[in-house]
Each structure stands twice: as C-alpha cells, then as structure tokens.
Phi, psi and omega in degrees: 000127185290147180287168178296323178300320179294324182289322179288307181230090183312139190301325183298338180286343172095164185291322181302320179299319180297323175293321181292319182293318179299315177296322178295312182301312183296317179296320183295322179297316177300317180295321176296322178297322181285339180302322181263323186289323181293313176299320177297326179293312180300313181297333180280345182258340180210152174252011182281118178301324178299315180288331175294316178293328180296336178298318177289321180298327181297339177280332181276320193300318181302323179296322181288327185273321191238003188300311184294318174301322179296320180297318179294318178300316181297330182273359182238003184219168176302115186289320180299320180289324179298319177298317178295320181290317182295321175293323175299321176293323176296315180297322177298316178300322180289322179297318177302318180295318181302317181299316177298322180288322178294329177269359180073020183261359184293139171234166181295327181293322180291324176292322178298314178296321173303314179298323180292312181297323178295316179295327179294308180301325180293326179303310180289327176293312184292322180295322179285319182298327183289346182266352188284321185300315180295343174278345187249338181236164178289149180310323183285348176258005182295324180300307179295323180295315182292328178297317181291326178291324177296326176300318178294325176295318182295308183291310186281315186276325187257325185261299187279316185300310178302311178295327178293321177293318181291322180296309185293331177294322178297335180277339178166135186305329187272344189298311182299330183285330177294312179297326178295316178300319179295319182297313183294316176303315179295324178296324178298316182296315184294318182286341176291346179279345178293141177302154187304140178240090182298153180301136185293151178280095185276350179081015180242160183279160181303324188278352185295136184290154176296331181295319178298317183294323178295315182297323178296315180300319182294318182293319179297318183294314185301327184265000178251099187297316181301309177297318177302312180298318180298319182296316180299317178301315185294319178300306182294323180286338172283329173295313182291324179291314183294332183306301176286332182290335178295330182242026178300327180295323177292315180303313187288311187282321188263311184281319177271343180068033184274342180078172183296324179289321176299320180298313178296330181290327177304312176297329178294317178302317179295319183294324177298314175294329174294324180295317178298320186294314187291328179278344174261006183298319183300325177294315178297313184304322182280342190239350182232139178293148181296324181297319176298316176302314179303312176300316181299314183297315181292323174298315176302321180296316178299313180295325179301313177303315177303312185295324178288328180291333182267330189283150170234008186252122180300322176304320182293324177299324179294318178297321175297317183292322177297318179293327179300312180300322181304303189278326184295324180274340163296314176302312179301319177293314182296314189291325175293317181296317179296319180297313185294329179282337182265347183260131177303149184300320183293346181253007188298314183299316186290315180290322175299323182288321173301317176303311181292326171302315178297320176302303185288329172295319177298322173302314180294315177297315183296316181295325178292313179296319179302315180297318179293316180294318177299321179300321187269319190245006176094179187290338175274349182305313175303325176295316172303315178299319182291321181296315180294310185298314183290323180293317180295314182301315180301316182299320180294322187257004188303317177289326181297334184299322176299315179294325175296309187290332185262358183298145181292141181288159184273148175053044173068019183289164178297145183296145174285139178304128184274000000 
C-alpha cells in the first residue's frame, strides 16, 4: 500500500519534484496569509475605497509592467537561482514592512509601495518557477505534477492562509507578516535542495538584448496557432470571469443577502471543489481526452455565469461555487499542462509570462467592465455579460480546441492526450 507521501507526490516524479512541491506549497501558504492580512492592514490605515482597491491593483500592475521582461530573464539564466533570488527579495521587502509596523511608522502609502515591490519580485519568482516543472518530470507526468502544484495553491493560498492571516492580524498587525517571511525563507531553503538547473541553451549571444528575446518569444507565439489560441481563450475568459467577480462581494451581501460570513464561505466552497478536482485529476487524465475535458470545463463556465445570473437562493449559490471549483481547477491544470508540452524548453519562461500578462490584463479589464455594468444594470448585470461573452467565445473556438489538444509536443515530448 503506497504511503501518504507517495500519494501526494508519486515516487516516479523524483526527489527534485518533491523539493519543488514543498517549496511551492510553503510559498503559497505565505501568500495566502498576506491575502487576508494585507487588505486588513490597508483598511486599518485608511478609509478611502480608492486606496483600499489600489492595494489589490498593486498585485496586478507588476505583471503588466514587467511580465514579458521576467519571462525573457527566466529563459536566459539559471531558473532555480532566479526563484531563490526573487524570493529573497520578497522576504527582505516584508522584513522592511515589519520594521515600520513595529516602530509605528507605517503609512498606507508605504504599504502600497511595499505591495508593488513585493509584487514585482513575485513576477520574476513565478515566471522562473513556472518553468521548473517541465525540467524536472517526464512530459507524460506534467498533468499529475501540475495537479499537485494546484493543490498547494488551493490549500495554502485559498483555504488555510487567509483565515490564519486574519487571525494573526488580530493578535498584532506585524504578526502575519513575520510568518510570511518565515514561509518565504523556508521556500528558498527547500528549492535550494533541487539539483542545479543551468540556463537553457537559447541559441542567442550573451549580448543580445532582452527586448530582442521578448520579440522572439512573441514571434514564436504568433506563428504557433495552438498555443496562440490557448492564450487568447485564457485572456477572453478571464475578462468575462473577472467582470462579475470584481463585484461578487456586493452580489453576495446585498443581492443574495448572505452577509460578510456568507461571502467568505463562497470562496471556501470553491476551494473545496478545487481540492477534489486536483486530486481526482489523475483519474480523469487516464480516462477522458484532453479535448473533451477542455470543452466540458469551458461549457461549465458558461453555464455557471447563467446560473448565478438567475439564482436568488444563497444555498444554490454555494452549490454553483462548489461546482466552479471542480471544473476551474481541472481547466487550470489542463491548460498549463498543454502549454508546457507544446512550448520548447528555451521559450518556457517567455510564453508563460505572455500567458500571465494576458491573465492579469484580463482581470483588470474585466473588473473595470464589471464595475461599470453593475453600476448601470445592477449586481446581476455582470453575470449576464459574462454568460453572453463566454458563450460567444466558446462557440468561436469550439473546433480549435481539438487542434490545441492534438498538437504535436515540442522537443520530442510525450504526446498530449487528444
């Protein structure tokens, strides 16, 4: 009978994968703690809704400014060392914030600057970190590897981290950030145990500018139809998803009358569904074609928007959100796995960063549209917009999904299930 460790991280994935997984899970716990503690800190320093909202925007802005550069850097340097260096900078930024909190010198502007600096370091850490898994496991194991990485995000970032951060903040504004520093530092130690990962041979000279490297990545993406279409799908579906999610708190508390506790429970329901999904991914991967899973997940997204637009019952909203967690994290695992299999190793950082710029760009656009639509047509308006937009997009890309799933893998990798 396999041990718990073998069930979480199968032995065939190797020791280095286990170090990567442990580092990722630890880092996600630290980020989850900050997910609750940072907004609480900003709200304790100002009553301005604009400044409170700016705290969240500081997490998105670095991706839009530095995402492409971070991808080019990841493709030209030792990726393991880049993750360690970026995480060390993240820890130093938070140490500085803790010092200001302990001395009573913290201001909302200082916290916003800290958020921006932390987010910038995170861009480089995530861009380099996203390329490590394809370097450590066989192509055929990318699916189960990504599912286990997603599980750490769900447990640490979505379930355990936020309530722990809120609880520790009540004990002292600096306490959750001290624990965050510990988590990030431990993540550095864990990833340092991975065998050295030398810079990929990109075929470019040392003096070649990062701008040229970025252009090469964009040119490759432009001429690779399956990956290009996948990136566009993710961008558009993030716009439609973010429109209602940006005003979800108003929809839940005012329209459904769930109150603050009910609103928080909605995200918990999503995370619970996600945990079931990521641990059941291995079963699905062996029995259902990727093209079918992709279509099912995107169809569920369309129907989820419609269901939220129509329901007025809180209990139904919980069921919908649980279902969202089930399919959304299956989609996240599949889309990441397909992209990693189709992109050559020297371009992994750049294409992953383009994808992330699309993700966060879609979030910014969608949240803006959702706020405007809700202001004019009420809290259900964004759900109707999301339903119509996602349905039209799915109809347009329905046939292309088969080509994405069946595209030949890069660099002789194992085929993606068609």
